[in-house]
Backbone as ProteinMPNN parsed JSONL, in Angstrom:
{"seq_chain_A": "MWKPVIAAINGYCIGGGLEMALACDLRVASSKASFALSEVKVASLPGLGGMQRLIRTVPKAVAMKMILGAERINAQEAYRIGIISDIFEPEALMEGAMKIAAQIAANAPLSVKAAKQACVVGADLPLDQAIMYDYMLWGILRDTEDRLEGRKAFTEKRAPQYKGK", "coords_chain_A": {"N_chain_A": [[5.074, 17.853, -29.046], [5.674, 17.708, -25.473], [5.973, 15.468, -23.974], [7.863, 12.147, -23.547], [8.562, 10.133, -26.748], [8.54, 6.871, -27.734], [9.403, 4.28, -29.909], [8.339, 1.422, -30.586], [9.746, -1.141, -32.897], [8.959, -3.807, -34.909], [9.216, -5.488, -37.094], [9.306, -4.656, -40.466], [10.531, -1.555, -41.443], [10.156, 1.012, -43.05], [10.397, 3.472, -45.247], [8.074, 5.461, -45.032], [7.321, 4.562, -42.67], [9.892, 4.442, -41.204], [10.311, 7.295, -41.496], [8.527, 8.164, -39.416], [9.176, 7.058, -37.42], [11.792, 7.992, -36.983], [10.765, 10.469, -36.144], [10.206, 9.914, -33.425], [11.639, 10.241, -29.906], [12.689, 8.239, -28.701], [14.054, 4.825, -30.019], [13.38, 1.543, -30.31], [13.774, -1.957, -31.3], [13.199, -5.074, -32.537], [14.723, -8.036, -32.984], [14.352, -8.79, -35.587], [13.564, -6.718, -37.331], [14.011, -4.595, -40.181], [15.431, -1.573, -41.664], [14.889, 1.229, -43.946], [14.927, 4.132, -46.306], [13.632, 3.939, -48.976], [12.682, 5.376, -51.272], [14.074, 6.65, -53.517], [13.929, 4.65, -55.34], [11.631, 4.604, -56.701], [11.316, 6.588, -57.769], [10.986, 8.911, -56.297], [10.753, 10.583, -53.206], [11.454, 10.828, -49.875], [8.566, 11.97, -47.802], [8.038, 12.727, -45.185], [10.361, 14.225, -43.634], [11.956, 12.645, -43.288], [14.558, 12.433, -43.896], [15.803, 14.758, -43.414], [15.574, 14.068, -40.642], [17.108, 11.58, -40.256], [19.842, 12.345, -41.33], [20.672, 13.704, -39.135], [20.686, 12.031, -37.29], [22.513, 10.02, -37.655], [25.974, 9.219, -38.724], [26.656, 11.32, -41.434], [27.74, 10.395, -44.187], [26.934, 7.879, -43.776], [23.884, 8.141, -43.712], [23.334, 9.214, -46.104], [24.456, 7.03, -47.81], [22.626, 5.229, -47.323], [20.017, 6.844, -48.118], [20.574, 7.503, -50.695], [21.282, 5.153, -51.995], [19.252, 3.726, -51.329], [19.474, 2.011, -49.269], [18.689, -1.023, -47.411], [18.622, -2.169, -43.706], [19.814, -3.964, -41.341], [18.515, -4.624, -37.794], [20.759, -4.829, -36.452], [22.673, -3.269, -37.513], [21.281, -1.115, -37.457], [21.235, -0.445, -34.751], [24.095, -0.315, -34.524], [24.924, 1.787, -35.846], [23.093, 3.969, -34.276], [20.405, 4.626, -34.891], [18.207, 3.224, -33.345], [18.231, 2.52, -29.993], [18.038, 0.019, -28.587], [17.848, -3.308, -29.109], [15.59, -6.093, -29.111], [14.246, -9.503, -28.587], [11.781, -10.654, -30.551], [9.402, -11.56, -29.16], [9.917, -10.065, -26.859], [9.642, -7.279, -27.167], [7.8, -5.426, -26.465], [7.429, -5.763, -23.898], [10.161, -4.707, -23.176], [10.078, -2.098, -24.423], [7.964, -0.975, -22.569], [9.533, -1.283, -20.477], [11.512, 0.626, -20.562], [9.601, 3.127, -20.673], [8.856, 2.797, -18.433], [10.726, 3.334, -16.705], [11.571, 5.789, -17.265], [9.13, 7.454, -16.824], [9.13, 7.194, -13.895], [10.55, 9.094, -13.046], [11.082, 12.599, -12.238], [8.313, 14.307, -13.289], [8.227, 17.22, -14.299], [10.766, 17.695, -14.574], [11.482, 15.624, -16.419], [10.236, 16.589, -18.92], [11.175, 18.907, -18.955], [14.172, 18.599, -19.852], [13.736, 17.185, -22.437], [12.813, 19.113, -23.753], [15.078, 21.105, -23.494], [16.677, 19.312, -25.093], [15.829, 19.157, -27.726], [15.224, 21.661, -28.491], [17.855, 23.016, -27.748], [19.329, 21.34, -29.709], [19.263, 23.038, -32.139], [20.32, 25.233, -31.547], [23.361, 27.324, -31.259], [25.989, 26.557, -29.398], [27.006, 27.819, -27.206], [24.056, 29.286, -26.507], [22.432, 27.089, -26.421], [23.543, 26.097, -23.978], [22.741, 28.199, -22.137], [20.147, 28.009, -22.469], [19.663, 25.612, -21.26], [20.306, 26.433, -18.529], [18.473, 28.377, -18.127], [15.988, 26.647, -17.969], [16.556, 24.923, -15.708], [16.646, 26.883, -13.694], [14.135, 27.556, -13.972], [13.076, 24.903, -12.613], [14.023, 24.977, -10.343], [12.829, 25.962, -8.005], [10.76, 24.252, -7.669], [7.917, 21.897, -6.342], [8.312, 19.409, -6.833], [11.119, 19.367, -7.243], [12.125, 19.989, -4.523], [10.79, 17.877, -3.239], [12.302, 15.702, -4.202], [15.132, 16.004, -3.474], [14.48, 16.083, -0.637], [13.689, 13.287, -0.679], [16.053, 11.629, -1.505], [17.904, 12.412, 0.645], [16.572, 11.16, 2.518], [16.573, 8.691, 1.964], [14.723, 7.412, 0.152], [12.12, 6.571, -1.922], [10.853, 8.905, -4.274], [7.879, 10.802, -4.17], [6.452, 12.289, -6.983], [4.536, 14.917, -8.211], [4.368, 16.525, -10.489], [4.725, 19.354, -9.763]], "CA_chain_A": [[4.678, 17.246, -28.052], [7.001, 17.671, -24.667], [5.924, 13.78, -23.468], [8.698, 11.361, -24.338], [7.708, 9.242, -27.512], [9.227, 5.416, -27.674], [8.725, 3.817, -30.673], [8.902, -0.022, -30.807], [9.762, -1.311, -34.202], [9.228, -5.126, -35.252], [9.386, -5.899, -38.702], [9.742, -3.653, -41.9], [10.491, -0.008, -40.7], [10.904, 1.401, -44.456], [9.724, 4.561, -45.982], [6.938, 6.502, -44.116], [7.625, 3.899, -40.992], [11.124, 5.103, -40.589], [10.078, 8.593, -41.312], [7.83, 8.299, -38.238], [10.066, 6.594, -36.051], [12.861, 9.01, -36.667], [10.398, 11.791, -35.25], [9.874, 9.627, -31.945], [12.448, 10.412, -29.133], [13.483, 6.686, -28.802], [13.367, 3.732, -30.898], [13.613, 0.298, -29.818], [13.363, -2.752, -32.142], [12.759, -6.207, -32.459], [15.743, -8.145, -33.765], [14.086, -9.133, -36.851], [13.364, -5.65, -37.774], [14.545, -3.496, -41.02], [15.101, 0.018, -41.948], [15.294, 2.109, -45.158], [14.28, 5.178, -47.056], [13.971, 3.576, -50.13], [11.664, 6.077, -51.734], [14.427, 7.122, -54.718], [13.774, 3.289, -56.135], [10.328, 4.703, -57.039], [11.218, 8.139, -58.583], [10.235, 9.771, -55.474], [11.794, 11.356, -51.855], [10.778, 10.533, -48.377], [7.916, 12.986, -47.799], [7.563, 13.306, -44.01], [11.155, 15.208, -43.049], [12.831, 11.404, -42.786], [16.027, 12.549, -44.823], [16.811, 15.43, -42.622], [15.934, 13.114, -39.46], [18.077, 10.519, -40.692], [21.267, 12.938, -41.354], [20.793, 14.384, -37.833], [20.5, 10.817, -36.314], [23.317, 8.924, -37.762], [26.77, 9.945, -39.472], [26.261, 11.945, -42.81], [27.928, 9.323, -45.187], [26.104, 6.533, -43.528], [22.573, 8.469, -44.01], [23.612, 9.587, -47.519], [24.324, 5.827, -48.343], [20.892, 4.616, -46.875], [18.935, 7.651, -48.755], [20.784, 7.578, -52.237], [21.349, 3.923, -52.346], [18.101, 3.135, -50.964], [19.883, 0.683, -48.664], [18.11, -1.43, -46.309], [19.818, -2.141, -42.995], [19.097, -4.89, -40.38], [18.111, -4.03, -36.703], [21.983, -4.803, -35.876], [23.007, -2.418, -38.239], [20.519, 0.175, -37.031], [21.719, -0.023, -33.469], [25.19, -0.033, -34.208], [25.088, 3.131, -36.277], [22.339, 4.821, -33.663], [19.116, 4.698, -35.142], [17.83, 2.337, -32.42], [18.799, 2.345, -28.563], [17.952, -1.092, -28.063], [17.43, -4.712, -29.779], [15.016, -7.057, -28.006], [13.94, -10.725, -29.41], [10.439, -10.008, -30.904], [8.441, -11.652, -28.095], [10.396, -9.389, -25.624], [9.921, -5.984, -27.748], [6.722, -4.377, -26.21], [8.035, -5.614, -22.396], [11.376, -3.982, -23.215], [9.776, -0.751, -24.299], [7.586, -0.905, -21.608], [10.528, -0.874, -19.368], [12.361, 2.143, -20.381], [8.843, 4.141, -20.596], [8.48, 2.926, -16.974], [12.098, 4.127, -15.879], [11.274, 7.514, -17.52], [7.844, 7.738, -15.756], [9.396, 6.923, -12.504], [11.38, 10.616, -13.036], [10.243, 13.952, -12.055], [7.709, 14.663, -14.943], [8.66, 18.462, -14.99], [12.282, 17.488, -15.319], [11.434, 14.872, -18.016], [9.738, 17.402, -19.948], [12.67, 20.283, -19.408], [15.482, 17.651, -20.258], [13.205, 16.818, -23.735], [12.854, 20.473, -24.527], [16.48, 21.576, -23.504], [17.347, 18.502, -26.188], [15.064, 19.695, -28.964], [15.336, 23.426, -28.709], [19.127, 23.009, -27.748], [20.266, 20.996, -30.774], [19.106, 23.929, -32.873], [21.009, 26.235, -31.221], [24.535, 27.435, -31.02], [26.118, 25.712, -28.005], [26.495, 29.057, -25.806], [22.876, 29.874, -26.69], [21.897, 26.24, -25.497], [23.663, 26.14, -22.408], [21.893, 29.409, -21.405], [18.752, 27.442, -22.346], [19.568, 24.559, -20.295], [20.287, 27.094, -17.301], [16.862, 29.008, -17.735], [15.133, 25.661, -17.607], [17.138, 24.587, -14.209], [15.895, 28.296, -12.963], [12.765, 27.183, -13.851], [12.789, 23.507, -11.9], [14.805, 25.132, -8.969], [12.024, 25.863, -6.864], [9.576, 23.315, -7.845], [7.504, 20.966, -5.091], [9.327, 17.922, -7.229], [12.783, 19.367, -6.988], [12.301, 19.76, -2.997], [10.677, 16.272, -3.059], [13.473, 14.58, -5.044], [16.021, 16.25, -2.531], [14.398, 15.089, 0.351], [13.63, 11.907, -0.937], [17.373, 11.248, -1.834], [18.574, 12.33, 1.758], [15.799, 10.324, 3.562], [17.042, 6.958, 1.072], [13.234, 6.811, -0.172], [11.616, 6.718, -3.638], [10.246, 10.223, -4.443], [6.801, 11.016, -4.735], [6.762, 13.442, -7.356], [3.62, 15.245, -8.505], [4.571, 17.377, -11.31], [4.629, 20.763, -9.577]], "C_chain_A": [[6.015, 17.135, -26.864], [6.995, 16.13, -23.695], [6.742, 13.117, -24.338], [7.686, 10.612, -25.039], [8.933, 8.173, -27.542], [8.385, 4.656, -29.147], [9.357, 2.183, -30.87], [8.385, -0.537, -32.197], [9.921, -3.299, -34.348], [8.48, -5.294, -36.389], [9.805, -4.906, -39.852], [9.233, -2.078, -41.277], [11.014, 0.554, -42.071], [9.588, 2.37, -44.776], [8.885, 5.864, -45.026], [7.131, 5.79, -42.566], [8.738, 4.427, -40.519], [10.826, 6.401, -40.279], [9.242, 8.753, -39.77], [8.358, 7.966, -37.117], [10.988, 7.298, -35.755], [12.511, 10.304, -35.736], [10.184, 11.369, -33.903], [11.526, 10.028, -31.054], [13.34, 9.123, -28.852], [12.955, 5.654, -29.383], [14.064, 2.688, -30.551], [13.167, -0.609, -31.226], [13.618, -4.333, -32.083], [14.303, -6.953, -33.233], [15.794, -8.756, -35.266], [13.541, -7.6, -37.684], [14.209, -5.035, -38.969], [14.434, -2.365, -41.169], [15.427, 0.402, -43.311], [14.158, 2.898, -45.139], [14.63, 4.913, -48.277], [13.3, 4.259, -51.651], [12.529, 6.685, -53.379], [14.4, 6.171, -55.694], [12.312, 3.827, -56.933], [10.423, 6.098, -57.385], [10.724, 9.205, -57.509], [11.172, 10.052, -54.114], [10.613, 10.708, -50.658], [9.92, 11.88, -47.845], [7.592, 13.623, -46.162], [8.872, 13.864, -43.078], [12.192, 13.767, -42.464], [14.187, 11.476, -43.453], [16.727, 13.615, -43.753], [16.795, 15.222, -41.133], [16.89, 12.678, -39.494], [19.465, 11.203, -40.783], [21.382, 13.611, -40.066], [20.804, 13.183, -36.691], [22.222, 9.986, -36.549], [24.768, 9.985, -38.823], [26.438, 10.53, -40.966], [26.582, 10.744, -43.756], [26.85, 8.005, -45.139], [24.613, 7.134, -43.788], [22.795, 8.856, -45.558], [23.649, 8.084, -48.336], [23.162, 5.278, -48.361], [19.89, 5.372, -48.043], [19.267, 7.354, -50.327], [20.962, 6.31, -52.669], [19.889, 3.082, -51.95], [18.272, 1.566, -50.262], [19.145, 0.215, -47.626], [19.093, -2.147, -45.36], [18.982, -3.042, -41.977], [18.961, -4.027, -38.882], [19.556, -3.94, -35.844], [22.781, -3.468, -36.082], [22.564, -0.862, -37.69], [21.15, 0.341, -35.625], [23.107, 0.261, -33.388], [25.582, 1.656, -34.778], [24.046, 4.507, -35.43], [20.957, 5.135, -34.025], [18.28, 4.029, -34.124], [18.884, 2.425, -31.069], [18.974, 0.987, -28.024], [17.529, -2.203, -28.855], [16.664, -5.762, -28.632], [14.507, -8.233, -29.139], [12.204, -9.998, -29.445], [9.346, -10.193, -29.869], [8.521, -10.552, -27.004], [10.156, -7.923, -25.937], [9.257, -5.337, -26.685], [7.144, -4.199, -24.761], [9.497, -4.635, -22.346], [11.262, -2.784, -23.327], [9.023, -0.235, -23.203], [8.364, -0.452, -20.32], [11.264, 0.254, -19.112], [11.082, 2.796, -20.264], [8.673, 4.012, -18.992], [9.794, 3.694, -16.045], [12.194, 5.693, -16.157], [10.099, 7.799, -16.758], [8.268, 7.737, -14.421], [10.119, 8.38, -12.127], [10.479, 11.671, -12.737], [9.518, 14.667, -13.302], [8.103, 16.087, -15.379], [10.194, 18.353, -15.522], [12.413, 16.861, -16.423], [11.218, 16.07, -19.255], [10.996, 18.804, -20.2], [13.731, 19.401, -20.371], [14.792, 17.135, -21.966], [13.554, 18.132, -24.19], [14.267, 20.956, -24.493], [17.18, 20.453, -24.783], [16.803, 19.041, -27.419], [15.232, 20.551, -29.131], [16.826, 23.573, -28.937], [20.163, 22.466, -29.327], [19.951, 21.986, -31.957], [19.583, 25.047, -32.821], [22.242, 26.523, -30.907], [24.987, 26.836, -29.578], [26.211, 26.648, -27.035], [25.193, 29.132, -25.625], [22.225, 28.457, -25.791], [22.091, 25.853, -24.278], [22.837, 27.007, -21.559], [20.907, 28.841, -21.55], [18.417, 26.506, -21.384], [19.478, 25.692, -18.71], [19.037, 27.814, -17.032], [16.258, 27.768, -17.372], [15.436, 25.095, -15.995], [16.54, 25.686, -13.541], [14.594, 27.78, -12.449], [12.103, 25.986, -12.97], [13.12, 24.163, -10.382], [13.949, 25.335, -7.809], [10.876, 25.037, -6.901], [9.389, 22.478, -6.625], [8.593, 19.954, -5.622], [10.535, 18.159, -6.917], [13.176, 19.486, -5.436], [11.9, 18.419, -2.766], [11.694, 15.367, -3.038], [14.462, 14.818, -3.99], [15.694, 15.535, -1.351], [14.416, 13.692, 0.266], [14.901, 11.153, -0.558], [17.897, 11.497, -0.251], [17.938, 11.373, 2.853], [16.051, 8.542, 2.97], [15.695, 6.357, 0.729], [12.905, 7.157, -1.602], [10.729, 8.038, -3.419], [8.807, 10.37, -4.948], [6.323, 12.207, -5.532], [5.299, 13.692, -7.887], [3.278, 16.279, -9.389], [3.937, 19.159, -10.979], [5.687, 21.253, -8.984]], "O_chain_A": [[7.103, 16.64, -27.157], [7.874, 15.811, -22.894], [6.648, 13.233, -25.56], [6.55, 10.344, -24.647], [10.104, 8.525, -27.402], [7.176, 4.54, -29.345], [10.498, 1.86, -31.2], [7.236, -0.489, -32.636], [10.889, -3.922, -33.912], [7.258, -5.227, -36.516], [10.962, -4.486, -39.814], [8.161, -1.635, -40.865], [12.231, 0.576, -42.253], [8.376, 2.192, -44.65], [9.298, 6.919, -44.546], [7.084, 6.424, -41.512], [8.69, 4.922, -39.393], [10.955, 6.827, -39.131], [9.602, 9.705, -39.077], [8.106, 8.441, -36.01], [11.291, 7.47, -34.575], [13.239, 10.956, -34.987], [9.968, 12.262, -33.083], [12.53, 10.058, -31.766], [14.57, 9.132, -28.814], [11.749, 5.408, -29.402], [15.289, 2.763, -30.453], [12.408, -0.149, -32.079], [14.523, -4.631, -31.304], [14.9, -6.251, -34.049], [16.773, -9.091, -35.933], [13.101, -7.754, -38.823], [15.389, -4.964, -38.626], [13.353, -1.864, -40.859], [16.36, -0.215, -43.825], [13.072, 2.804, -44.567], [15.638, 5.388, -48.801], [13.401, 3.783, -52.782], [11.819, 7.094, -54.298], [14.736, 6.486, -56.835], [12.052, 3.168, -57.94], [9.401, 6.765, -57.225], [10.134, 10.231, -57.849], [12.34, 9.661, -54.127], [9.445, 10.32, -50.684], [10.594, 12.841, -47.474], [7.049, 14.707, -45.948], [8.647, 13.999, -41.876], [12.959, 13.814, -41.502], [14.872, 10.454, -43.496], [17.864, 13.466, -43.305], [17.562, 15.807, -40.368], [17.795, 13.185, -38.831], [20.354, 10.547, -40.242], [22.459, 14.198, -39.957], [20.908, 13.373, -35.479], [22.888, 9.5, -35.635], [24.598, 11.053, -39.41], [25.745, 9.737, -41.604], [25.607, 10.081, -44.11], [26.234, 7.402, -46.018], [23.967, 6.191, -44.246], [21.781, 8.478, -46.145], [22.981, 7.939, -49.36], [22.671, 4.845, -49.403], [19.129, 4.716, -48.755], [18.378, 7.019, -51.11], [20.803, 6.196, -53.884], [19.627, 1.937, -52.319], [17.681, 0.505, -50.459], [18.872, 1.067, -46.78], [20.13, -2.659, -45.78], [17.771, -2.922, -41.794], [19.293, -2.841, -38.861], [19.663, -3.244, -34.834], [23.346, -2.782, -35.23], [23.239, 0.159, -37.56], [21.622, 1.459, -35.418], [23.527, 0.94, -32.451], [26.324, 2.468, -34.226], [24.128, 5.689, -35.766], [20.383, 5.991, -33.353], [17.21, 4.634, -34.174], [20.112, 2.397, -31.161], [19.831, 0.72, -27.183], [16.503, -1.873, -29.45], [17.134, -6.097, -27.545], [14.386, -7.967, -30.334], [11.654, -9.19, -28.696], [8.507, -9.323, -29.637], [7.55, -10.154, -26.361], [10.442, -7.172, -25.005], [9.95, -4.671, -25.916], [7.273, -3.088, -24.247], [9.72, -3.904, -21.38], [11.997, -2.061, -22.655], [9.31, 0.892, -22.802], [8.051, 0.364, -19.453], [11.6, 0.775, -18.049], [11.309, 3.477, -19.265], [8.385, 5.006, -18.325], [9.736, 4.386, -15.028], [12.733, 6.562, -15.47], [10.312, 8.612, -15.859], [7.573, 8.457, -13.705], [10.211, 8.718, -10.947], [9.27, 11.628, -12.96], [10.063, 15.423, -14.106], [8.314, 16.31, -16.571], [10.665, 18.796, -16.569], [13.167, 17.205, -17.332], [11.935, 16.293, -20.23], [11.444, 19.373, -21.195], [13.95, 19.683, -21.549], [15.667, 16.658, -22.689], [14.506, 18.3, -24.952], [14.706, 21.254, -25.604], [18.194, 20.843, -25.363], [17.671, 19.412, -28.209], [15.559, 20.678, -30.311], [17.239, 24.091, -29.975], [21.187, 22.942, -29.816], [20.546, 21.616, -32.969], [19.459, 25.887, -33.712], [22.512, 25.819, -29.933], [24.131, 26.717, -28.702], [25.586, 26.462, -25.991], [24.907, 29.051, -24.43], [21.643, 28.614, -24.718], [21.237, 25.381, -23.528], [22.329, 26.664, -20.492], [20.266, 29.022, -20.515], [17.351, 26.425, -20.775], [18.525, 25.58, -17.939], [18.562, 27.886, -15.899], [15.916, 27.795, -16.19], [14.505, 24.894, -15.214], [15.775, 25.33, -12.644], [14.103, 27.608, -11.334], [10.916, 25.991, -12.641], [12.474, 23.824, -9.391], [14.294, 24.921, -6.702], [10.006, 25.215, -6.048], [10.342, 22.255, -5.879], [9.607, 19.696, -4.973], [11.169, 17.289, -6.32], [14.3, 19.168, -5.049], [12.655, 17.735, -2.076], [11.962, 14.507, -2.2], [14.778, 13.767, -3.433], [16.349, 14.567, -0.967], [15.066, 12.975, 1.026], [14.982, 10.317, 0.342], [18.436, 10.463, 0.141], [18.543, 10.907, 3.818], [15.726, 7.501, 3.541], [15.429, 5.167, 0.899], [13.495, 8.011, -2.264], [9.981, 8.147, -2.447], [8.563, 10.065, -6.115], [5.806, 13.133, -4.907], [4.689, 12.637, -8.058], [2.226, 16.912, -9.291], [3.142, 19.871, -11.592], [5.761, 22.459, -8.749]]}, "name": "protein", "num_of_chains": 1, "seq": "MWKPVIAAINGYCIGGGLEMALACDLRVASSKASFALSEVKVASLPGLGGMQRLIRTVPKAVAMKMILGAERINAQEAYRIGIISDIFEPEALMEGAMKIAAQIAANAPLSVKAAKQACVVGADLPLDQAIMYDYMLWGILRDTEDRLEGRKAFTEKRAPQYKGK"}
């Protein structure tokens, strides 16, 4: 799916919950949240890609410690190591997540989609190929109505009115 997906985490994000959250583009959490992939405690493994996503999200040694040791971490540590991008008090969590979503939604939809594609696809490519993929996407966007509108709105010092065209 090429639309941005935000996980708003309030409470336990353990096992499958963390695996689902790691599949999202952005993760925000309340200060009360905690995180773990603790399946090794019950003679199992994370079954939804959580190990592979975690090891690509945080430094390898940190991921290995969490996975092999079934270590649970709090929201502050999850923020420090990069599992989440923001921490909110529990009562402000959804408002904070919606504010981030609104900030993304205010941008040109074709550009947001292309940026997500460039990040997702490019992450699995060698750097030179990923940069070429970026160039290709830029070329696709170059003559869109939205790009022309964005440039015009910038010069006229007004908010752009994007149409996804």
